[in-house]
C-alpha positions in Angstrom: -54.2 171.8 -200.3 -51.9 168.9 -199.5 -48.2 169.5 -199.4 -45.9 167.8 -201.9 -44.5 165.3 -199.3 -48.1 164.3 -198.3 -48.9 163.6 -201.9 -45.8 161.5 -202.3 -46.7 159.6 -199.1 -50.1 158.9 -200.6 -48.6 157.7 -203.8 -46.2 155.4 -201.9 -49.1 154.1 -199.8 -51.2 153.5 -203.0 -48.2 151.7 -204.6 -47.7 149.5 -201.5 -51.4 148.6 -201.3 -51.4 147.8 -205.1 -48.4 145.6 -204.7 -50.0 143.8 -201.7 -53.2 143.1 -203.6 -51.2 141.9 -206.7 -49.2 139.6 -204.5 -52.3 138.1 -202.9 -53.8 137.5 -206.3 -50.6 135.9 -207.5 -50.5 133.6 -204.5 -54.1 132.6 -204.9 -53.5 131.8 -208.6 -50.4 129.7 -207.8 -52.4 127.9 -205.1 -55.1 127.1 -207.6 -52.6 125.9 -210.2 -50.9 123.7 -207.5 -54.3 122.1 -206.7 -54.9 121.4 -210.4 -51.4 119.9 -210.7 -52.0 117.6 -207.7 -55.3 116.4 -209.2 -53.7 115.7 -212.5 -50.8 113.9 -210.8 -53.2 111.7 -208.9 -55.1 110.9 -212.1 -51.8 110.0 -213.8 -50.8 107.8 -210.8 -54.1 105.9 -211.0 -53.7 105.4 -214.7 -50.1 104.1 -214.2 -51.2 101.7 -211.5 -54.0 100.4 -213.7 -51.6 99.9 -216.6 -49.2 98.0 -214.4 -52.0 95.8 -213.2 -53.1 95.1 -216.7 -49.5 94.4 -217.8 -49.1 91.8 -214.9 -52.4 90.1 -216.0 -51.1 89.9 -219.6 -47.8 88.5 -218.4 -49.6 85.8 -216.4 -51.7 84.9 -219.4 -48.6 84.6 -221.6 -46.9 82.4 -219.1 -50.0 80.2 -218.9 -50.1 79.9 -222.7 -46.4 79.0 -222.8 -47.0 76.4 -220.1 -49.9 74.9 -222.0 -47.8 74.8 -225.3 -45.0 73.0 -223.6 -47.3 70.1 -222.6 
C-alpha cells in the first residue's frame, strides 16, 4: 500500500498534468480565435477599401455633373 506522502505526490502530479493540458487547450482555443479575428479584420478592410473606391467614383461623377451644369 502506498504511503500518504506518495499519494499526495501522485495527486500533485495529476493536478499539474491536468493544469498543463487545460493550458494547452486554452492556448489552442485562443490561437483559433485569433485566426478568426484576423480573417474577419481582413474582410472588413477589403469592404472598407471597396467603399472608399465607390465613394471616390461617386464624387467624380458629381463633379462631372456640376461641371456640365455650369456650361
